[in-house]
Phi, psi and omega in degrees: 000321181304311179301316180297319177301316181297321175294323178290326176296317180296324181295316187294330183279345185303315178292331173294320174293323176300319179292322179292320177299317176301311183290325175296314178300315182290325182285342176260005178293136175294346177275351181266113179300340182278347190302321184259022177263159179300317178298316179298310179297323178295312180298318180296314179301319180292324177293324181296310182301312181295325173297316181298326180280341183248007183277154178267122188257114181270186184297129181286160169283157175287319174065024177257103189254336181200159175230184172238135182234113182057037175085352181265138175291136185227124183289151184242131167242120179276115186232149178263125183245003176198136182228145169211163186306328188246013174187144176248148168260110191255137183241128176266088187283118183271147180298121178297312177300313174301321180290317176299318179294328183287326181265357176060047174226169176283158180294331178292345180268354182285129182210057180288146181302154177257135182234130175257120174263117180266107181282151180292146170248079189224024181124322176260155176289164176301339183297342175304332180269019180306314174299323180296314174305311184301322187292334186257351185298321183297341189236343189228154162275109194266131174235154179211145178276122181256089178294137184276147174283123190298334183287344177268355182260119175303148181303326186294344176284352176087190186270163178213104180251187183298325175290324174299324181294315178300318178293322171307306182306313177301319179292319181291321174305316182296316180297327180290320178113167183291156175077014180275183177241147181230132174233120181261122185257116171064239189313323186291352188309304185299319174289326175295316173300320176300315180297315181289333176294317179293319181298317173298316178304318179275004187048049181287129182288352179277355187298148186284172178279322179223162176225135182235133176241125186236116181055046189251142179276062177305311176225100180291358174285339181283134177039065182298138177259176180308308178309312184300313179297320180296310185294333182276324189280333183269143174291161177309314181304323180299315182293320186295316191274337185253337189243354176263133185219166182260134180297125182296163184289358181277355183246156182298334179266031182309138179080350171291143181271130182216164164267106187295139180302330188288332180287320181297314179299321177304317181295313179299318182296320183292336175296334180221049191299318183295321179299321176288327177294313176302319181297319181283335170296309181297325180297319181295313182296320183291326173305311184294324179283338179091020183278089190292324180295319179294313180297320179294322179291321171308309183295318183298319184289316186276339179291328180276319184289328180272000175269113182236156177235166181267151178251147174296149178309309188291323177294313183298306186291324178295324173302309177305310187283311188282328182264311193262338179250308176275345180051050191299316182298305180290340176276352180084016182244013182284135177232144175241102181057050175084354183260131176285135177271130186230088179301339175293350179283349183280119182234347185222021172255110184295144189243130171233128175249137181234122176232159179259144183293325182248029180300119177256006177253302179241103184298160177299124180117331179300311178284322177304338182301340179305320183299320182294313189294324178273062183289346178280353183270135178288160181301331177299340181259016185230137174213148183227144180215130176248121180273120183287155173065025178229150172266204184294315182293324183293347180290333184232003178206164175099176186300310182291326174297314179296314193280332189242321182271319181303311178300327177295312180297318177303307180298320172305305179303310179305305181306311187281337176294317179300313180302314178297324177292323182287328177289323176295323180288000000 
C-alpha cells in the first residue's frame, strides 16, 4: 500500500509541479519587468526549489564523453559488454587511436590495466561513482557494474539474492579476464570477497591481480555506526514487515517484492537532515542572488543523490541478516549457493583496504577486517590506508579522493600487476 500511495502522491503533485514550472519560466523571462526585482527573483527561486523537491528523478546518464591522456583529449564510448537481468557490465571504451597518439606509441603497444569497479547496490545507481570512473580513465580500461532497478525487472526473471550478487561478480571478472583489478566500493565488500574466495578455492585462472575494498562492511562489528546499530537492534521481522513492499502494476517489475529506493533515501536524508535543509536554504538564497556556479553544483549533486532504485526483497533481507546481524563472513559461515566461503584460500590476490577517518556508514576497522580474514596472504601482498578528514562519500569521490587516494591505488595496482606478470613468466 505504501508504494501505491507514493505513486498516487507523485501523480497528484504533477499539476502543482507544472504550475511551478510555468511560474518559474515566466518570472525569468527577459520580457517580464518583474523578473529582475527582488520579489520576482524570490518567487522564481521558491518555484525552482518546490519543483526540484517534488520531481521524480529517473536513472541519470553517465555523461562521460572524454578523458585526458598525457594532456590530450581522448573520446569515450560507453558500451555494455555483458548483460543479465539484474546487472549490465559497462565498459568505458577509450579511443585507441587518440590514446596511442597521446602516448606516442603504436596502437598494438597499448596495454592498459583493466579495472572493475563494483558499485554498491544500496539505493543509488552506479552513476553515483561517475567521479570514481573519471579518476581512473586516464590510466585504466575501466569497467563498472550497472545494477538494475528491481522495479524494472519482471517477476518472471526470478529472484536475486546476496549469493546471486557474488556469482554475478565472479562472472564479470571472468569476462574481463585474468590479471585485472577489482575495487569494491562500500556495500559490495562482503559478496566481492566471497566471489574472490571461491575463485581462489577453485584455482580459477581468471582471478584478478588485486582487490581493493573501500569503506566496506567486511565486519560490521568493528566501530559500529548508526546504521549498524539499527540493523542489530531491530529484529529480522521488523525489516521484513515494515520495509518490504510490492511494486505497483505501472512498472515492468509489477508484483515483485522490494525494498523501495525512496525508503533508503529517507534514511540517508534523516542521518544528515540539518545538512540537507541548510543546503536547500543556501540553494534558495543563491538562486535569489543569481549565483549560477553554486546553484549548478547543488543541482548536479542532488540530481544524482535523489535518483534512487529499488532492491529485491531477498537481496536486502539477506544483507541485513548475513552482513549486519549474523556477521556470517567474519564468523566463517558465509555461503554462496550452498558453498562455504573461505577467504584464507586467497594467496596471490594483493589486498588494499581504504577507509575514511570520519566515515559514519562503515566505521574504521570494518574494512580492515579483510586482512584478518585473508590470512593466507603474505604481508607483502597487503596494504591498508586511512584517509584523513573524509567521511564515507570522500572515500571514493571528491578532491581528497582524486589527489590522495587515487595515486595510492594506482601505485598499488601497478606494483602488483608487475609482480603478477613476473610470477606468470
